[in-house]
N, C-alpha and C positions, 0 to 999 in steps of 0.2 A: 676310694670314691667318696666325695664330700657333698653334702646337701645343705642348702640354706633356703629357708622358706619365707613366705609372706612377701613376695615381690610381684610386680605386674608381669614382667617378662622373664622367661626361663632360658638361660644360655647354657649350652653344653660346651665346655672348654676341653680341648684335647691337646696334650703335650707330654712327651716322654720325659721331660725335665721337671723334677719335683719343684725346683726353685721357680721356674717359669710358670708352672701351674699355680703355685701359691701367689705369685705376683699378679697374674691375670685374674685369679679368683678375688683378690683383694680389691682390684680396680673395679671389677664388675659389681661387687657388693657395695662399694662406695657409690656407684651409680644407681643403686637400688634395684639391681637385677637379682633374680634367683639364679643360683649357680650349681651346676653339677660338673665335677672334674673327673676325667679319666685319663689314663696314661698311654693309650694307643688307639689307632684307628679301628682295630677289631673290637675293642671294648666300647667304642662309640657306636659301632653298628649293633653290637649286642644290646646296648642301652636303648637304641631306637627300635629294636626288634626287627632288624633287617638281616636276611640271609644273604648268602653270596649271590643269589639270583635277584637281589634287590626287591624282594617282595616282603611286605610287612606281615609278620606272623602274629596271630592272636596270642595273648598272654595274660594270665591273671596277676602277674607280678605288678606291684605298686609302681616300680620305676617305669614300666611301659605305659602306665596310665597318666603319667605326668606329661603335659604338653611341652614340647621344646620349640622355642620360637627362633632360635639362631644357633648355629654351630660355629665356633671359632677354633681353628686348629693350626698347629705348627706345620710347616711345610716338610721339614726334614725329620722323619721318624723312621726307626727300623721296621722292617716287615711291610708296613703299609704307610706310604707317605700321605701328607695332607692332600696332595693332588689326587691320589688314588681314592681317598675317602670322599673328596669333593665329587668325583665322577660317579661313585656308587650312589651317593645321596641324590644327585641330580637325575640319575637314571631310574630312580624309584618312583612309582606312581604316588606313594603316600607323602613323600617329602620333597618332591621336585620344586615346589614353590618356597621351601624354607631357605632363608638366607644363609650362606656359608662365607665365612671370612677366613682368609689365610694369613698366618704370621710367619715371618722368617727373620733370622738374625743376619742374613746375607742379602744384599741388594743385587740380585742376579736378574737382569731383564728377561732372560729366557724362561724364568720361572713365572713371570708375571704375564707376559703377552706372547703371541705367536712368534716362533723362531724357526726359520728354515722349514716352514710349512707345518710345523708341529704345534698344534694348539696347546695353550697352557691355561693357567688358572682363570684369567678373566674371560677367555673364550669359552671355557667350560661352565661358566655361570657364577663364579665367585663375585661377591658383592664388593669386597675390599681386599687389598693386599697391604698388610701393615708390617712395618719394619720394627723389630725388637730393638731396645726394650719398648713395649707398648706403653703409651702414655694415657692419662685420664681423658685428655681431649680426643684421643682416638676412640676410646670406649664410648664417649658421649655421642659420637657420630653414628652409633649402631642402632639407636632407638628408632629413627625414621625407617631404617631398613626392616626392622621387625614389624613396624606398623604396616608397611607395604606388603610384607610377606603374609601377615595375618589377613589383610584385606583380600589378597589373591586366594587364600585358602577358603575364606567364606564364600567367595564368588564361585568356587569350584564345587562347594557342597550343595547338593540338591535339597530343597526344602521338603521335609517330611510332613505329610498330611495325615493326621490321625483321625479317629472316629469323632472326636470332639469338634475338630475343624469342619468335618463333613456335616455333622449335626447342626452346628452353628450356621453354616452356609444355607442348609435347607430351611432352617427356621427363619432366617432373614428373607429368603425367597418367598416363603409362605406368607410372612407378614406383609411383604410388598404386594403380593397378589391380593390379599384381603383388603389392603388399603386402597388399591386400584378399584376393587369391586365397590367399596363404600363410596368412593368418589363418583363412580359411575351412577350409583343409585341417587346420590345427592344431586347430580346434574339432571337426572331424569325428573326429580321432584320439582326443581326450579325452572325447568325448560318451559317457555310459554306455549300454551295450547290454544289453537284458534278454532272458531266455529262460524259457519256461514249463517248469517241472520236471515234464514228462510227466504233467500232469493232477493233480499233487500239491497244487494250490491255491496255489502260491507261485511267485515269480520269482527267478531268480538273475542277479546282475549279472555280465556277462562282461568 
């Protein structure tokens, strides 16, 4: 498992081929991404902290504290294919908005789109289906996907209101009420008052 730090976005790259992992890692680093590479779908789920029931489990481990902005995975891998990994990620409540990109060395249409009623990668929520060898131009297209995924994640997160927020709100409301009271007193002071001139038919402003 390899780590590269100090980049804006973090990509989890999954491929059982060491050569392909090194290639995609180099391309991602060239595009200024932070990269973590793993060799299987199960390792990817472990890194994300996902169980088989697709629930994120709490962990004090550093790797689970690292935000992942995109997963790029090979399609054809032993034990768990990239397609299976995609489905598990998209079914999880914690990562359903995270972009997933599929790579394949074979241009097989049935792997990309629906075939004979069987949904495939794009229907299951994949953002892209890239043919190997992946090129730098392919990698550069991923940044807008990550921006979109991060935006969706922020929209899903409820805003936490702490005691400081409540206190500030109360202070503002109290200050507003005091200001209204002062304005009312000022209006009272400058309001014209009238007096009847002892039946003389006129009024005098006091």
